[in-house]
C-alpha positions as CSV (number, residue, x, y, z in Angstrom):
1,M,19.0,-2.4,-1.4
2,N,21.7,0.0,-2.6
3,L,22.2,2.4,0.3
4,E,24.8,4.5,-1.6
5,A,22.3,5.4,-4.3
6,M,20.1,7.2,-1.8
7,D,21.3,10.8,-2.4
8,P,18.6,13.4,-2.3
9,S,20.7,15.8,-4.4
10,Q,20.4,13.2,-7.3
11,Y,16.7,12.6,-6.9
12,D,15.5,14.8,-9.7
13,K,18.0,13.2,-12.1
14,Q,16.8,9.7,-11.1
15,L,13.2,10.7,-11.6
16,D,13.9,12.1,-15.0
17,A,15.5,8.8,-16.0
18,K,12.3,6.9,-14.9
19,R,10.2,9.4,-16.8
20,E,12.1,8.8,-20.0
21,K,12.2,5.0,-19.5
22,L,8.5,4.7,-19.0
23,A,7.6,7.0,-21.9
24,Q,9.9,4.9,-24.2
25,L,8.4,1.6,-22.9
26,F,4.9,2.7,-23.9
27,A,5.7,4.7,-27.0
28,D,3.9,2.2,-29.3
29,F,0.6,2.8,-27.5
30,N,0.4,6.4,-28.6
31,T,0.0,7.6,-25.0
32,P,-0.8,11.2,-24.0
33,S,1.9,13.3,-22.2
34,L,3.1,11.5,-19.1
35,E,2.0,13.1,-15.9
36,V,4.8,12.7,-13.3
37,F,4.1,12.8,-9.5
38,A,7.3,13.1,-7.6
39,S,8.1,11.8,-4.1
40,E,9.7,13.7,-1.2
41,P,13.5,12.9,-1.7
42,E,13.8,11.7,1.9
43,H,11.6,10.4,4.7
44,Y,8.9,9.2,2.4
45,R,8.4,5.6,3.3
46,M,5.7,4.8,5.9
47,R,7.0,1.2,6.5
48,A,10.4,-0.2,7.2
49,E,11.9,-3.5,8.3
50,F,15.2,-3.9,10.0
51,R,17.2,-7.0,11.0
52,V,18.7,-6.8,14.5
53,W,22.4,-7.7,15.2
54,H,23.7,-8.8,18.6
55,E,27.4,-8.0,19.2
56,G,28.3,-8.5,22.9
57,E,26.5,-5.8,24.9
58,D,25.7,-3.9,21.7
59,L,22.5,-4.3,19.7
60,Y,21.7,-2.5,16.5
61,Y,19.5,-2.4,13.3
62,Y,21.1,-3.4,10.1
63,M,20.2,-3.9,6.4
64,F,21.9,-5.8,3.7
65,D,23.5,-3.8,0.9
66,K,23.4,-5.9,-2.2
67,V,25.9,-3.7,-4.0
68,L,28.5,-3.9,-1.2
69,N,27.4,-7.5,-0.4
70,Q,27.5,-6.8,3.3
71,K,25.4,-5.8,6.2
72,V,25.2,-2.1,7.0
73,R,24.5,-0.7,10.5
74,C,21.5,1.6,10.5
75,E,21.2,4.2,13.2
76,Q,18.9,6.1,10.9
77,F,17.4,5.4,7.5
78,L,16.9,8.1,4.9
79,P,13.8,6.6,3.1
80,A,11.9,5.9,6.3
81,S,9.4,8.5,7.6
82,A,10.6,11.1,10.1
83,L,8.5,9.4,12.7
84,I,10.3,6.0,12.2
85,N,13.7,7.8,12.4
86,Q,12.6,9.4,15.7
87,M,11.5,6.0,17.0
88,M,14.5,4.0,16.0
89,P,17.0,5.3,18.5
90,A,14.4,5.7,21.3
91,L,13.4,2.1,20.9
92,M,16.9,0.7,20.7
93,A,18.0,2.7,23.8
94,E,15.3,0.8,25.7
95,L,16.0,-2.6,24.2
96,R,19.8,-2.7,24.6
97,P,19.9,-2.9,28.5
98,N,16.8,-5.1,28.7
99,T,17.9,-8.8,28.7
100,I,14.4,-10.1,28.4
101,L,13.3,-7.9,25.4
102,R,16.5,-8.2,23.5
103,H,17.0,-12.0,24.0
104,K,16.6,-13.7,20.6
105,L,15.1,-10.6,19.0
106,F,16.0,-10.8,15.3
107,Q,13.8,-8.2,13.5
108,V,11.9,-4.9,14.1
109,D,9.2,-3.7,11.8
110,F,7.7,-0.2,11.8
111,L,4.4,1.0,10.4
112,S,4.0,4.7,10.7
113,T,1.5,7.3,9.5
114,L,1.3,10.9,8.5
115,S,-1.3,11.3,11.3
116,G,1.4,10.6,14.0
117,E,0.6,7.0,15.0
118,I,3.2,4.3,14.8
119,L,3.2,0.5,15.2
120,V,6.3,-1.5,16.2
121,S,6.5,-5.2,15.7
122,L,9.2,-7.2,17.5
123,L,10.1,-10.5,16.0
124,Y,11.7,-13.3,18.0
125,H,13.3,-16.7,17.8
126,K,11.7,-17.7,21.1
127,Q,8.3,-18.1,22.6
128,L,7.0,-15.0,24.4
129,D,6.0,-15.5,28.0
130,Q,4.3,-13.5,30.7
131,Q,7.6,-11.9,31.8
132,W,8.1,-10.7,28.2
133,Q,4.6,-9.2,28.3
134,D,5.2,-7.4,31.5
135,E,8.5,-5.9,30.1
136,V,7.0,-4.9,26.8
137,Q,4.0,-3.3,28.6
138,A,6.5,-1.2,30.6
139,L,8.3,-0.4,27.3
140,K,5.0,0.8,25.7
141,Q,4.3,3.1,28.6
142,C,7.8,4.5,28.5
143,L,7.7,5.2,24.7
144,G,4.1,6.4,25.0
145,E,5.4,9.5,26.8
146,L,6.8,10.7,23.4
147,F,5.0,8.6,20.8
148,K,1.5,7.4,19.9
149,V,2.8,3.9,19.8
150,N,1.5,0.3,19.8
151,I,3.7,-2.8,20.1
152,I,3.3,-6.3,18.8
153,G,5.4,-9.3,19.7
154,R,5.7,-12.1,17.1
155,A,7.3,-15.6,17.4
156,R,6.6,-18.9,15.8
157,K,2.8,-19.5,15.9
158,Q,2.5,-16.6,18.3
159,K,1.3,-13.0,18.0
160,L,0.9,-10.9,21.2
161,V,-0.7,-7.4,20.7
162,M,-0.2,-4.7,23.3
163,D,-3.5,-2.8,22.8
164,R,-4.0,-3.0,19.0
165,D,-2.4,-4.2,15.8
166,Y,-3.2,-1.3,13.5
167,V,-2.8,2.4,13.1
168,I,-5.3,5.0,12.0
169,E,-4.1,7.2,9.1
170,S,-5.6,10.5,8.1
171,L,-4.9,11.8,4.6
172,P,-5.7,15.3,3.2
173,V,-7.1,14.5,-0.2
174,S,-8.7,17.1,-2.5
175,G,-9.8,19.4,0.3
176,Q,-11.1,16.7,2.6
177,T,-9.6,14.4,5.2
178,L,-9.9,10.6,4.6
179,T,-9.4,8.1,7.4
180,Y,-7.9,4.7,6.9
181,K,-7.4,1.8,9.3
182,Q,-4.1,0.1,8.4
183,I,-3.4,-3.3,9.9
184,E,0.1,-4.8,10.5
185,N,1.2,-7.1,7.7
186,S,-1.7,-6.0,5.4
187,F,-1.0,-4.1,2.2
188,T,-1.0,-0.3,2.3
189,Q,0.6,2.2,0.0
190,P,4.1,2.6,1.3
191,N,4.7,6.3,0.3
192,G,2.1,8.3,2.2
193,K,2.4,11.6,0.2
194,V,2.6,9.9,-3.2
195,S,-0.5,7.9,-2.1
196,I,-2.3,11.2,-1.7
197,K,-1.3,12.3,-5.2
198,M,-2.6,8.9,-6.6
199,L,-5.9,9.4,-4.9
200,E,-6.2,13.0,-6.2
201,W,-5.3,11.9,-9.7
202,A,-8.0,9.1,-9.6
203,I,-10.6,11.7,-8.3
204,D,-9.6,14.1,-11.1
205,I,-9.9,11.6,-13.9
206,T,-13.4,10.5,-12.8
207,Q,-14.9,13.9,-12.4
208,Q,-18.4,14.2,-13.9
209,S,-18.7,10.4,-14.0
210,T,-22.0,8.7,-14.6
211,G,-23.3,5.4,-13.5
212,D,-21.5,3.1,-11.0
213,L,-17.9,2.0,-10.4
214,L,-16.6,-1.6,-10.0
215,E,-13.2,-2.0,-8.3
216,L,-11.2,-5.2,-8.2
217,Y,-8.4,-5.8,-5.7
218,C,-9.7,-2.9,-3.5
219,G,-7.5,-3.7,-0.4
220,N,-8.6,-1.6,2.6
221,G,-10.9,0.5,0.4
222,N,-8.1,3.1,-0.3
223,F,-9.3,4.1,-3.8
224,S,-13.0,3.1,-3.4
225,I,-13.6,5.5,-0.5
226,A,-11.9,8.4,-2.3
227,L,-13.8,7.7,-5.5
228,A,-17.3,7.1,-4.0
229,Q,-18.1,10.8,-4.3
230,N,-17.8,10.7,-8.1
231,F,-20.2,7.7,-8.7
232,N,-23.8,6.8,-7.9
233,R,-22.6,3.5,-6.3
234,V,-19.4,1.6,-5.9
235,L,-19.0,-2.2,-5.8
236,A,-15.6,-3.4,-4.8
237,T,-14.0,-6.8,-4.2
238,E,-11.0,-8.0,-2.1
239,L,-9.9,-11.5,-1.1
240,A,-7.8,-10.8,2.0
241,K,-10.0,-10.9,5.2
242,P,-8.0,-8.3,7.2
243,S,-8.2,-5.9,4.3
244,V,-11.9,-6.4,4.0
245,D,-12.4,-5.8,7.7
246,S,-10.3,-2.6,7.5
247,A,-12.4,-1.5,4.5
248,Q,-15.6,-1.9,6.4
249,Y,-14.1,0.1,9.3
250,N,-13.0,2.8,6.8
251,I,-16.5,3.0,5.1
252,E,-18.0,3.8,8.5
253,A,-15.3,6.2,9.6
254,N,-15.6,8.2,6.4
255,N,-19.5,8.1,6.4
256,I,-19.6,6.5,2.9
257,D,-23.1,5.2,2.1
258,N,-22.8,4.1,-1.5
259,L,-20.0,1.6,-1.3
260,Q,-20.3,-2.2,-0.9
261,I,-17.3,-4.5,-0.4
262,I,-17.5,-8.2,-1.3
263,R,-14.8,-10.7,-0.1
264,M,-14.0,-12.5,-3.3
265,S,-11.0,-12.9,-5.7
266,A,-11.1,-11.0,-9.0
267,E,-11.2,-14.4,-10.8
268,D,-14.2,-15.7,-8.9
269,F,-16.0,-12.4,-9.3
270,T,-15.4,-12.5,-13.0
271,D,-17.1,-15.9,-13.1
272,A,-20.0,-14.6,-11.0
273,L,-20.5,-11.7,-13.4
274,A,-20.5,-14.1,-16.4
275,K,-23.0,-16.3,-14.4
276,K,-20.6,-19.3,-14.8
277,R,-21.0,-20.1,-11.1
278,S,-23.0,-19.0,-8.1
279,F,-21.4,-17.9,-4.8
280,R,-22.8,-17.9,-1.3
281,R,-20.9,-14.7,-0.6
282,L,-23.1,-13.0,-3.2
283,E,-26.4,-13.9,-1.6
284,G,-28.4,-10.7,-1.2
285,V,-26.2,-8.8,-3.7
286,D,-28.1,-8.0,-6.9
287,L,-25.2,-7.6,-9.4
288,D,-27.7,-6.8,-12.2
289,S,-28.9,-3.7,-10.3
290,Y,-25.5,-2.1,-10.8
291,N,-24.8,0.1,-13.8
292,C,-21.0,-0.1,-13.8
293,N,-19.6,1.6,-16.8
294,T,-16.2,2.3,-15.1
295,I,-13.9,-0.3,-13.7
296,F,-10.9,0.2,-11.5
297,V,-8.1,-2.4,-11.2
298,D,-5.0,-2.4,-9.1
299,P,-3.7,-5.9,-9.6
300,P,-0.6,-7.7,-8.2
301,R,2.6,-7.7,-10.1
302,A,1.4,-10.6,-12.3
303,G,-1.2,-8.3,-13.8
304,L,-4.7,-9.3,-14.9
305,D,-5.5,-12.9,-15.8
306,D,-7.0,-13.7,-19.2
307,N,-10.6,-14.0,-18.0
308,T,-10.5,-10.8,-16.1
309,L,-8.7,-9.1,-18.9
310,A,-11.5,-10.1,-21.3
311,M,-14.1,-9.0,-18.7
312,V,-12.8,-5.5,-18.2
313,Q,-12.9,-4.8,-22.0
314,G,-16.7,-4.6,-21.6
315,Y,-16.5,-1.4,-19.7
316,E,-16.5,2.1,-21.2
317,R,-13.7,3.3,-19.0
318,I,-10.9,1.4,-17.3
319,I,-8.6,2.8,-14.6
320,Y,-5.6,0.6,-14.3
321,I,-3.0,1.2,-11.5
322,S,0.1,-0.9,-12.1
323,C,3.2,-1.8,-10.0
324,N,4.8,-3.6,-12.9
325,P,5.3,-1.9,-16.3
326,N,6.0,-5.2,-18.1
327,T,2.7,-6.9,-17.2
328,L,0.9,-3.6,-17.8
329,M,2.4,-3.6,-21.3
330,D,1.2,-7.2,-21.8
331,N,-2.3,-6.3,-20.7
332,L,-2.4,-3.2,-22.8
333,S,-1.5,-5.1,-25.9
334,V,-5.0,-6.7,-25.5
335,L,-6.9,-3.6,-24.1
336,D,-5.5,-1.4,-26.8
337,K,-7.6,-3.2,-29.3
338,T,-10.8,-1.9,-27.7
339,H,-9.7,1.1,-25.7
340,K,-7.4,4.1,-26.1
341,I,-5.2,5.6,-23.4
342,T,-6.4,9.1,-22.5
343,R,-4.4,9.7,-19.3
344,F,-1.0,8.3,-18.3
345,A,0.8,8.9,-15.0
346,L,4.0,7.9,-13.2
347,F,3.8,7.8,-9.4
348,D,7.2,7.6,-7.8
349,Q,6.4,5.4,-4.8
350,F,9.9,4.1,-4.6
351,P,12.7,6.6,-5.1
352,Y,16.2,5.4,-5.7
353,T,15.0,2.1,-7.1
354,D,14.0,0.9,-10.6
355,H,10.4,0.3,-9.4
356,M,7.8,2.3,-11.3
357,E,4.2,2.7,-10.3
358,S,2.0,3.9,-13.1
359,G,-1.6,4.7,-13.9
360,V,-3.6,4.7,-17.1
361,L,-7.2,5.8,-18.0
362,L,-8.5,3.8,-21.0
363,E,-11.7,4.8,-22.8
364,K,-13.7,2.8,-25.3
365,R,-12.7,3.4,-28.9
């Protein structure tokens, strides 16, 4: 990470450079005007991880600056949420004088929310015993006077949870409040306010939709729950069990009655749709009863595999959220033969980096 590049006064200039770069990359696809959704220039990141340095009686967070090629002490961290920045000194003030909690501590991870909850994970090069549990319980009570905090201890083959290992996020989206359970070490959108803009964009482009929606790689139901209002029914798939469990919680918390989550990989589900194989996890699910004319995909950085790519071409509309412009371009070289891009967006999830999150709506030619 280049800490020196994080200058809020230069944010607009850096965002303009991303806008121009993305527009140029996709110029051959005859895209519509690029919609750009900016981030807050500081305190935008809901997650942060810090290594911990021991120096005599001192103890502090640090990150490694690749440009300077050295570790940099972090009393505060500009990209991290205001809540993380408030927690950082409060936590360290309690850890420094505590020989049990600081001993062989090498990393601290934070997961915060816009709703005010925060989760702290303490990572150790030692096994955690009852004495550690007693001390961390006292720590939780102390910090709990100021913060809605939960604490997890991690060591090799060990995870100790002081109450719970998740936070509950509440996002104001298009005039409603959506509730999401976010579990430690499971994927969530890192930039809370840009995530809201992504959800609102997806809701906007699916207004007046007909039929059903199929979503692949649904995670904790982030998009599925927001989009359920625009479709008769939603069928979504996700492979990671913690994310599926969170999605089920989120369905109930948001009173969604037309969304079904199936724990399957996109590749297996593609085979199931093509009736190449039968799967026990699909027992009781009548895939033929769904009238999915819209498909939503938010794949990993590698993009869509060839079989899934061929499958999505059968849908009238494709919503594609991408974290990698290069694999998106590769996939669009195929999809462009059957579909045209009618909406194109840049979501600045990661300010001060080269990372570009984008979204496209493709409609059948």
